[in-house]
N, C-alpha and C positions, 0 to 999 in steps of 0.2 A: 608306313603311311601311304607310300606310293602304291603298294599292293592293294590296300583298302580302297584307294581312289579308283583304281582300275576296275575292281570288282563292283564298286558303286556305279561307275559309268556303264558297265556291261548290263547291270541290273536295270538301270534307268533306260538304256537303249531297248532292252527286251520289253520293259513295261510300256514304253512309248510306242513301239512297233505293234504291240499286241492288243492295245486297248481302243483302237480307233472307233469300233462299232459298239462298244460297251459304255454305257453312261452310269452315273451314280444312282439313277433311278431304277436301274436294272437289279441292283443289289438288295436282297431281302434281309439276310442276316449273316453274321460271321461265326464260324464254328472253329473250335480248337480241337485238333485231332492228336491224340497221344497213343502211339503203338507200343505195347508192352509185351515182352517175352518172359515167361516165368519158367524157372527150372521145374522139372516134373516133381521133384521132392518137396517143392514149396507151393505147388498149385492149390492144394486143399487149404492150407493156411492163408494163402493170398485171397482166395475166393471168400473164405470165412470172414476175413477182416473187412473186405469191401462190402459184404452182405451186412455186417454190423453197422457200417457207416450208412448204408441205405436205410436200414431200420431206424437208426438214430435220426436221420433227416426226416423220415416220415413221422416219427414221434413228435418232433418239435415243429413240424410243418414248415420246414426250411423254405424260404421264399423261392419262387419259381425262377428268379434270375440266376440262381445257383444250381439248377438241376443239371443232371448229366445222364448220358446213356452209355451202357457198356455192351459191346459186341464181342463175340469170340470167333476165332477162325483157326483152323488146325486144331491141334490138341492142347496147345499151351500158349497161344497168342491172343491178345486182347486189344480192343480198340476202345478208348475212352473219348467221348465227345462232350464238350462243354459249349455253351452258347453265349455269344456276346452280341451287343447291338452293333458294334463296329470295332475296328482295330485299336481304338483308344479305350476300349472297355474290356480288355483281356483279363480273365480271372486269374488270381494267384491263390496260393495256399492260405495266405493271411485273410483273404475274403471269407473263407470257410471258418477259420479260427475265430474271427471276430463274431460271426453269426452264432456259432455254438456258444461262445462266451456270453453273449447277450442274454441267453436263456438259461445260464447256469450249467451248461453241458461241456465246458472246456476240458474238464478232467476226462470225461468219457471219450471225447474227440482225441485227446492226446494219447490215450491208451491204445486206440485203434491205430493211430499213426506209428506208435511205438511197435505194435505188432507187425506192421508192414516192414519196418526196418530189419526184421529178422527173416524176411522172405527173400529168397534169391531171385531177383528179376532185374531186367535192364529195360530202359526206355530206348527202343530202337529208332524211333522217329517221332518228331513233334513239330507241327506246323499249323498255320491258319489257312482257312479257305473261306470263300464267300459264295453263298448260294445266289444264283442268278435266275430271276423269274422268267426271262425269255427262253432259258434253257430247260425249264421245268414244266411238267404237265399239270402240276398242282402247286399250291402255295404252301401247304402243310401236309404232313402225313401222320398216320397213327401207327406207332411202332408196335402196338398191341395187335392191331389188325393185320399189319404186314411185318412180322418179326424176322423175316429172312431178307437178306440184302446181297446183291451183287454190285460191288463197287469197282468200276473200271477206271483206272488211272491212265491218262494219255500224256505222253510228252510230245509237245508240238514245237516245230520250228517257228521262230517269230514271224517269218514271212507268210506262214499259213494260218496264223491265228484268226484273222478276220474270216477266212474261208470256213474254218472250224466253227466259229461263232455263228455264221449265217446258216450253215447246214444243221447245226444243233437246234437253232430256232425253228427251222423247217420240220425237224423231227418232232419237237415238242408240239408244234401246231398240228401235225398229222395225228399224233396220239390223242389230242383233244377232239379233233374232227371225227375220229373213229370211235371215240369213247372207250379207249383202251382201259381195262380195269385195273392195271397195276401202274403205280406212279413212277415217273422219272423225275429225279432231282439233278440239276446241273450245277456244278461248282467249278470255280477256278481257284488255284492256289494263290496265296498272297504273302507278302512279307517274308521272302526267302524261299518261296515255292512257286515262283512265277511261271516256270516252264511246265507245270502240271495242271491239267484240267480233268474233270471227272464227270462221268455219267453214273449215277447211283440209282439202281432199280430196287424197288421194294415189292415184296410179294409174300405169299404164304405157303403152307404145306399143301394146299389144294392144287397148286400149279405143278403139273407133271413135266419132268424133263428140264431142259435148259431154257433160260429166260429168252435168249435170242431166237430159238426155235419156236417158242410159244408166241413171241411177238410177230415173227414172220407169218406164222399160220393165221394169226388174227388179222393182220393187214391184208393177207391174200383173200380172206373171206369178205373183206370190205371192198375188194376190187382196187386196192391201191398199192399192189405189190411192186409194180415197176417204179412208181414214185419213191417208195421206200428203199428199193435197191439202189436207185440213183443217189439218194441222200447218203446211204451208208457207204457206198463206193467212194463218194466224194470225201467223206470223213476219213476213210482209210488212207486216202492219198496225202492227208495232212499229218499223219501220225509218224513220229520218230520211234517211240517205244510204247508198249502197252502192257499193263499189269492188271490182273483181276484178283479181287479178294472176295471170297464167299463167306459172308458174315451171318451170325445168328445172334439175335437180341437176347440179352440175359436180364429179365425183369427183376430178379432177386438181387442183382448187383447195381441196379440203376435207381435213379430217383427222378 
């Protein structure tokens, strides 16, 4: 109990230190991220089962509240994204079971779940994050139009969180002012992932090279390069650790 109390106090301290400049009105939507690593021998079976689930959802016109996105990175790693209105609306397996049962498809659903049980995979990470409108250049994106994603995860020290917040707001504002063609979505981790914040870039096959190089070239053409470099340099000073994920959207596994 003492250990739990200490952990809770630390979490509350971080949350309190880090949220000064972020209000509830800044939050657009909560997403659930589940990272899955599949053994090479099970990859085909795994994708086939998820594809069946996607087709079944489309067949019954599963309500939009239960939609999901699947991305792939590397050769055998997947990211599943579910959407919730807030942290009190987190989806569970039973939510899907109930919906398929309502339309007489409980058996088909259970068969797919049974097939997945025979696939060798592990959930390597699972957490919630909140999209923040002031950190984003758009309110919504089209995964069909922008199927490629660079997700950059930053670990930030608590005392630098407000600085990161302000600079990311400036970055989003600069993207809007220069009409940058590729969207940025900003997120913060929540409920167990307080120290992580995210810049998520969405783009397509037409973009040549690295997203960072493309962005810098665009900003330079708009005469705002020095402003951009100042923002990015300030963001760098707040970062403890950084990790990038290069993701590709899989429409046949998504709904």
